[in-house]
N, C-alpha and C positions, 0 to 999 in steps of 0.2 A: 719890743719883740714879744714879751709875755702877752701883751694885748692881742697881738696878731695870732698867737697860738690859741688863745682863748676863743678868738673869733672863729678860727678854723674848726676848733672842737665843737662849737655850737652848730656850725654849718654841717659838720659830719653827722651830729645827732639828728639834725632836722632832715637830712637826706636819708637816714636810716629808718625813720618812722614809716614812710610809704612802703618800704620793703617788708617790714614786719606785718603791716596791715594786709598786704597782698598774700603773704603766706597764710595768714589766718583765713582769708577768703577762700584760698585754694583748698585748705584743709576742710573747711565747711562744705565746699562743693563736693569733695571726695566723700565726706560722710553722707551727704544727701544722696549721692549716687549709689553708695553701698546700701543705704536704707531702701531705696527704690528697688534695687536688685533683690534684696531679701524679701521685700513685700511681694514682688512678682514670683519669686521662687517658692514662697511659703505654701500657697495653695497646691502647687505641684507636689511638694513634699508630703503634705497632708493627704493628698489623693493617693500617692504611691503607698504610703503607710496604711491607708485605709484598705486599699486593694490587697496588699500583702496580708494584712490582718484578716480580711474577709476570707481570702483563700485558705489561710491557715485554719480559721474557725470552721469553714465548710468541710475541709479535708479531715479535720480532727473529729467531725461529727457533733461538735458542741451545739451548733445551730439547730441541727435536726433533733438532737436530744431535747433541747429547750422547747422546740415546737411540739414534739411528742408529749412532753410534760403538760404543756398548755392545753393541747387537745384532750389529753386524758382527764385532766381536772375539769375542763369545760364539759366533756361528755358526762362525767359523774354528776356535775351540777344540773345538766339538762335532764338526766334521768330522775334525780331527786325532785325536780320540778314537774315531773310527769310528761316531759316532752319526748316520748318514745313513739316509734312507728306502730300504730295499731290498725291502720287502714290503708289499702292501696286502691286508688280509683283509676280504672283503665277505660279509655274511650278510643273509638276508631277501629277496634279490632273486629275482624270478621273471619278471616281464614287462619290467622295465627292463634295457636292454642294458648289459653290464659296461663296454663302451668309453665309454658316456655317463657312467657314474658316475666312471670314471677321469678323463675330461675335466673333469667338474665339480669334482673334487678339486683339479685344477691343480697337481699335484706335479711339480717340476722335477727332472731327473736330477741326483743328487748332493746334493740338498737335505738339510740337517740336520733331524732330527726336531723340534728346538726352534724353528726358523724357520717351520715349517709352521703356518699360522693356522687353528685348528680351527673357530671360529665362522663365519668366512667360507665355509669349505668346506662346513659343514653347511647353510648357507642356499642355496648353489649346488646341492647335491644335492637339497634339498627343492623346488627350482624345477623339477625334472624332472617330466614329465607324470604318471608312475605313482606317484611318491613322495608319501606322506601325511606321514610323519615320518622323521627321520633322526638318528642320533647318530654323531659322529666323535670318535675318541680316539687318542692316541699310546700305543704300548706299547714301552717301552724294551727293547732298544737301537735296534731298526731298523724297527718295525712301525707302520703306521697301520691302525686298526680302524674299519670302517664297518658299521653295522647300519641297515637301512631297513625301514619298514613301508609296504607298498604299498596303494593304494586298492583296495577290494573292489568289483568291478563288479556292478551290480544290475539294470540295464535298458539298452535302447537307446532313444534319443530322436530322433525325426525332426522337424526344424523348419527352415524356410527352405532347403529342398532339400539339407539336410545331415543326416547321422546321427552322433550322438555316443554314446559309451559313458559312462554315468552311475553315480555311487555312489548309495546309497539316499538320501542327503541332497541329491541333485540336483547334485552337483559334477561338472563335465565332466572326464573323464579324457583321452580321445583320440578322434579321428575317423579313425584309421588302423588298418589290419589288424583289421577287425571280424568277419571271416568265422567265426572260431571262437567268437563270442559271440552268434550268431543264435538260440541256444536261450533266451536271456534274454527277458523280456517287452519288447514294443515299445509305447512310448507316443508319441503324436503331438500336435503343436500347441503353441501358446503357453501357457505356464504348466504344462505337463505335468511339467517338471523340478521345479518347486517343489512340486507336489502328489504327487510320486512316492512319498514315504514313506507317505502315507495310502492310496494305491492299493495298495501292496504289503501293507500291514496288512490291507486288505479282502480281497485275494487269499488271504492266509493263513487267513482265517476261512472262506472258501468255495472250497476247492481244486477241488471237482467242477465248479464253474462257471468259475472263472478258469483252470483247467487247459486249457480249450478256447478260450480267448481268443487270437486271432491278433494283434489290435492293439486298443489303447485310445486313443480320440481325446478330447482335452480340449476341451470345447465352451464358448466364452466364459469360459474360466478359472473355471468354476463346477461343471461336472459332466462325466461320462464317457459316451461312446458306445462300446460294445464290439462287435467283429466276431468271431464264433465261427468255428471251423474248418469248419463246414458253410455258411458265408456268412450265417447269421442275425445280424441286428443287434439289439442290446439297448440301449435308451436308459434310462440310469439317472437318477434325480432328483438335484437339487442339495442335498437334505436327506433325513434318514432313509434313507440309502443302505443301511445294514445291514438294515433291515426289508424293503426292496424286494428285496434279494438273497436273503434268507431265504425270502421268499414265492416267488420264482422257482425256487429250488433245490427247495423242497418240491413245487411243481407239476411240475417236471421229473421228480422221483423218482416221483411218483404217476401222472402222465399221459404221461410220455415226450414232453414238449412239443417238444423239439428234433428228435425223429425225424419229426415231422410236416412237411408241405409248407408251411412258413411262411417269411417273410423278415424280419419285424420284430416285436419285443416292446417295447412302450412303457410304461415305468413312471414317467413323469415326474409324473403326477398322483397324489397320495396316495390310497390306497384303491382305485385303479383300475388295471386292466391291459388294454392294448389290444394285440390280436394280429392281425396282417395276414397273409393268405395270399400265397403266391407268385403271380405272374401266371398261371402254368399251373394252379395249384390253384384260383385264383379263377375262371378260365375254365371249368374242369370243374364247379365248384360252380354257376355260372350255368346251365350246360347241364343239369345235373341238376334244378335248380329249374324250368327251362322244360319239361323232360320230364314232371315231376310235374304241372305245371299243365295240360299237354295231356291227360294221362291223366284228370285230373279233369273 
C-alpha cells in the first residue's frame, strides 16, 4: 500500500507541473499586453500634457515674455553691430507721395533692421490709395527696399455728385487732383464702374465712334447712352451692342451722319435705327414741306 501511495503522489506532482507552467505563461502574456497598452497610451499622455502645458504657458504670458526678451536683446546686439536702418530705397512710385510711403512704413529713428516688421509694413503701404501691390524687404546692413505697383487709371466715373478715378476693373483710386486725368473717358451713373471693362473693350473695337464720345451714361445698369462731341446722343441697345455700333460706324462713313443737323440716333430696337433732327432742322423741314404743298 505505501508503494501505491508513493506512486500516486509522484503522479500528482507530475500532473501539477503543466498547470503551473500554464499559469506562468498566462501571467507573462498579461504583462506583455499591459506593456503594449502602456506603450500605446504613453504618446497620448505626453501629447495631452504638452498641450495643457503649452496652453498654460501661453495664457500666462511666459512664452511671449521670453520672446520679447529675446527680441530685445537681439535688437540691442544688432544696434551695437551698426545694423540700423539708415536708408529707404523706393521704386515704382509715380503718383503716390514719398512722404506717405515713409509714414506707412513706420520706421523709427535708430531702429535695427531686424526689428522692422516687413509684413505689417507691406500691408500698410498697400492700403495707400494709388498702390495696387507692394513688396518690402531688408537689405543688410542698413537698407529697407520698397517696390510698389500703382493702379493704372482708365476712366473717370461720375456718380452721386462725385467724380472718381477708376481702374479698368472698376476699382476706385481717388477723388482728388483729377485735373490731369480729364483726357480719360467719362462714364456716368450707377453700375458704370462695374461695366467699365466691357465699355472700354467696345471703345477699342470702334475708335472712330468712341473717340468722339464726351460722356457715356449707364442707363438702368443695362445699356449706354453716348453723348458725342457735337452734342448728338446715341442710344445703344442692351444686347447685340457690337452689331449696332458697326452699323452706326458704317453709316457715318458712308453718309457722314454726324455732320448732319441731328440730335439723336436711337439703336435700342434691333434691326431699326431712329434718327431725330434737331429742333432747328425739324422746323426748317416743316417749312420746306409747307412751301412744297403751297406750290402744288
